[in-house]
C-alpha positions, 0 to 999 in steps of 0.5 A: 144899825141892824148890820152893826148889831150882826157884827157885834153879836158874835163878839157879845156871845163870845163874852157871854161865854165867859159867864157870871161867877156865883156869889157867896149869897147865891151859893148859901155858903153860910148854910153850906154843910156839904162844903163844911164836911168836905164832900164837894170842893164847890156845891154849885158845881156838884151836879156838873161834875157828876154829869162830866164823868158820865159824859166821859164813860159816854166817850169811852163807849163811842170809842169802843163802838167806832173801833168795831166799824170796820167793813163796808157793811158795818159803815152802812149799818152805823150810818143807818142807826144814826140817821134813824136815831136823829130823825126820831129825836128831831120829832114829828115832822109834817107832810110836804105841801106846795111851796107856792114860790114868788119872785118879788123883785130882781136886781142885775149887776155886771158880775151876777143877778139876784131874785127875791123869794118868798116860799111856804115851807108849810101853808102860810108858814113863810120863808124868805130867801135870795137866788144869786145867779150867774150871768148868762153870757159867762155860765149858760144854765142849768147850773149846779145849786148851792144852799147856803144857810145862815149863821146867827146874824140878825140880817140873815141872808143880808149879812155881809159874809152870806151875800160875799159867799153867795156872790162869789158862788154865782160868779163862778157858775153856781145858782145860790140860794141864801135862806133866812132862818127863823127868827133872822132876816125877814123871819123874826116872829116875836113883836110887842103891841107896838110892833117892836121886835122883842127877841131873836136869833139864839134867844128866840131859838132857845125860847123856841126849844123849850116848848119844842122839847115838850113835843119831842121836837127841837129848834133844829126840827124847824131848820132842818124842815125849812132847809130841806124845803130849800132843796126842794125849791132849788130842784124845782127850778129849770136853771138848776141841776137837781141832782148837783147840790151842795149846802154850806154854812157858817156858825149857826149855819154850820150847824144846819149844814151838818144836820142837812148834809147828814140827813138828806141824801140830796146834798151831794157836797157840803162845807160846814164852817166853825161848828164841827168840833166834838161833845166829848171834849172841850165843848162839854168840859169848858165852853159848854153846850150852846144853843138849843138846836145844837144839842139833840136828846141823848145823842151823847149817850147814843154815840152821835158825836160831831165827827158822826155828821160827816160819817153819816153821809160818807163818802159824799164830799165834805169839806170841814172849815175851821178857824185857829182862834175860834171858841169852838175847839180847832183841836177837837175839830182836827180829832173829828176829822181824823175819826171821819177820815178813817171811815172815808179811807175805808170806803176808798174815798179819802180825797172826799173829806178834807179839812181847812183851818185858817187863822183868825176868829169864829166866822168866815173870812176870804180864805174860807169863801175861796176854799168853800166855792172851790170845793163846791166847783170841784165836786159840782162842775167839770171845772178844777178851778175858780174863775174868780177869787176874792182877797181882802183888797178886792171883795165882791160887790154886795147890797145894802140889807133893805135891797134884798128884803123880798117883803116890802114891810119892816115885819116881814113874814109876819106882815103877810096874810094869815102867817103862821109861826113856829109856836102855831106850828107847835100848838097844832101838834099839842092838839093832836097829842091831847086827842091821842093821849086821851086815847092812850091813857083811857084804860091805863092801870096805875101800874102801867101809868107809873111804868110809862112815867118812868120810861119817859122821865128816865126814873129807875124802877123803885126797887132799884133806887137804893135808900139814901146813905146818911153820911153827915150830921149838920151844924146843930140846925137840924141839918144832915146829909143824904148821899142819893147816888154816886157824887150827888149829896142832898142836904136835909133840914128837919123840924119836930123830929120827936113829934109822935105824929103819924105823918112825915111832911117832906118838903120839896122846894126849889127855893132851898131848904135854908131860905126864909120861905121854907123856914116860914112854911115850917113855922106854919106846920103843926108840930103835933101832926108829925115831923117835917123835913125839907130837902135840897135835890140836886141842882137846888138850894145849896147845889143850884148852879148859877153858872154862865148866863147865855141861857138868860136866868130870867128865861130858863133858870141859871142851870141851863149848862147842866140841863143841856149836858143831861139832855145830851145824856138822854136824862131830865132833871125831873127824873134825877131829882125824883130819884133823889126824892125816892132814895131819901123818902126811903131812908126818912121812912125807916129814919122816922118809924115808918111813918106816912110820908106827905110830900109838900111842894112849895113851887110848881117846879118842885111840885112837877118832881114831887108828882113824878116821884109819887107816880114812879114809886107807887105806894111810897107816898101817902099823898102829894100836896101842892103849894101853888097850882102848876100850869100843864105842859099843854098850856105852856105850849099854847101860851108860848112864847114865855119863859120856863125853867129848863129843868122842868122839861122832859123830852117828848113828855107830851107824846105820853102824858101831862101834868093833870094826868100826873095829878089824876094817877097820884090822887 
């Protein structure tokens, strides 16, 4: 059954990419004054369209920078800057500790032999893999090593594609280590009370990604660490040539291959498949950003596109494998190849970068198996041709999944003594950061804290945020529209406009100004205290994006695609919404006679934005009233895994402050 799901998953994933369109009710078209005034064609795509405009501007900036990388010194500086940026945004790594490798079983076939391996990439953080080794009578040790990192197959290292590529490598004289990623194979972490696995693969990677972001990490942080330790293991073996190491992988394995080959100088030869394409084209404009690990914070704005992964390792041998009918745009893969190849050519090594395109859909195929192993043999051995090749009618022998298990327990690594999870590792860092923040914030002034919040959440200086422009009246409902930034329009609903009270109650709501919850909240207010307004900040209410369901509405909210576009641009939704709120407040203050402004947040998500606006613009708001308690981000990390709306997240915020700090500084 698990093998069947492994085959089915890529098909289901492709279907999910098609998404679920928003209904009329979802978009609240009955209350849409944006569409009625002709400001945007579809309010639910307002934020997305503005983010795409910014991505296009970043594309032009990347091209300008690239065209000025001419000399060898230019290339080296470019490589070092990109590697430093990449590593910085993977976040805090760990000290290397003993791997404590165990060989838990072995099998021999006429064509090759295997060893079942368990490692500790950190103390009590276990990983599983399988060594596929040549027969000594056919190839004498030591051998060049090849690490295969797995795509999103539930069975991990035992998936048909991974076994086939590994077996072909062993039959051609390579020592091949196939390594289970977290949440696949024998490394599932999430079980219910009855011992049943609750989620895995991309869903689990995205779940891990949310709390990791708060710590300045990424799901890719854990994958990169594990894969780097897998290279350590290969180098530790007497039957492996330590300075002749390759890495290959398809799909999610192509992602991991691209990262490892760019960042780890030990990778002498690489062959990523069905991943390298390009952020500035089809991926962001049509397909939309993918899993947590495929998006490094701010990389689009910084100028780190897919072609930069091979560029970062130039002129080391790299084979880019792609499929004609892949959902990753093959035309953009060729564009990335052309950009990277110009750098290889400037280093007088164009032959060390190559590309192979095979007909078919996403995934490995016999032609790609052969091309990948041929590339490894060419650059890691003194041979130029394969001893064995495969084709659809003559595949290599492989094993049933259970035969390759390194651990004799259905719960895999979690059955081992004192086994730890990625969530445990994040909790460790959260504890460290709590102590570090206490020391950092102890003597900080309010103005210094405001500057810290603005820098972390990416909020402009208050003086640089212009008052919102009122550009349209409503339709008799008390609504009007503010333009808070280019392409961004925020509908506002007002009540008690003629009240002589001293305070303007500005309701920040993630549920939409036109909803019953906000209507009931307004009705509960005393008109004598002053006017009240409820605002739809970007991406809420009328402009809430009900987009593709890939990121699971119940886990992460309906706007995961736009969140990742902003994340790639180095922005936070919290920061963008806080700027909207500050701009609107400046105009409302003038509109209602310079009254004091009280922010009233009706949900936890709205409270996070309100607190940031108040902290970032000291003196603008009289106070912040929270209608419900907001868990601290540290509490979120400690309670993980649990759903978190992506738009509540700020990358690396726990290295600087937490929710309770915001409350303390805004009281």
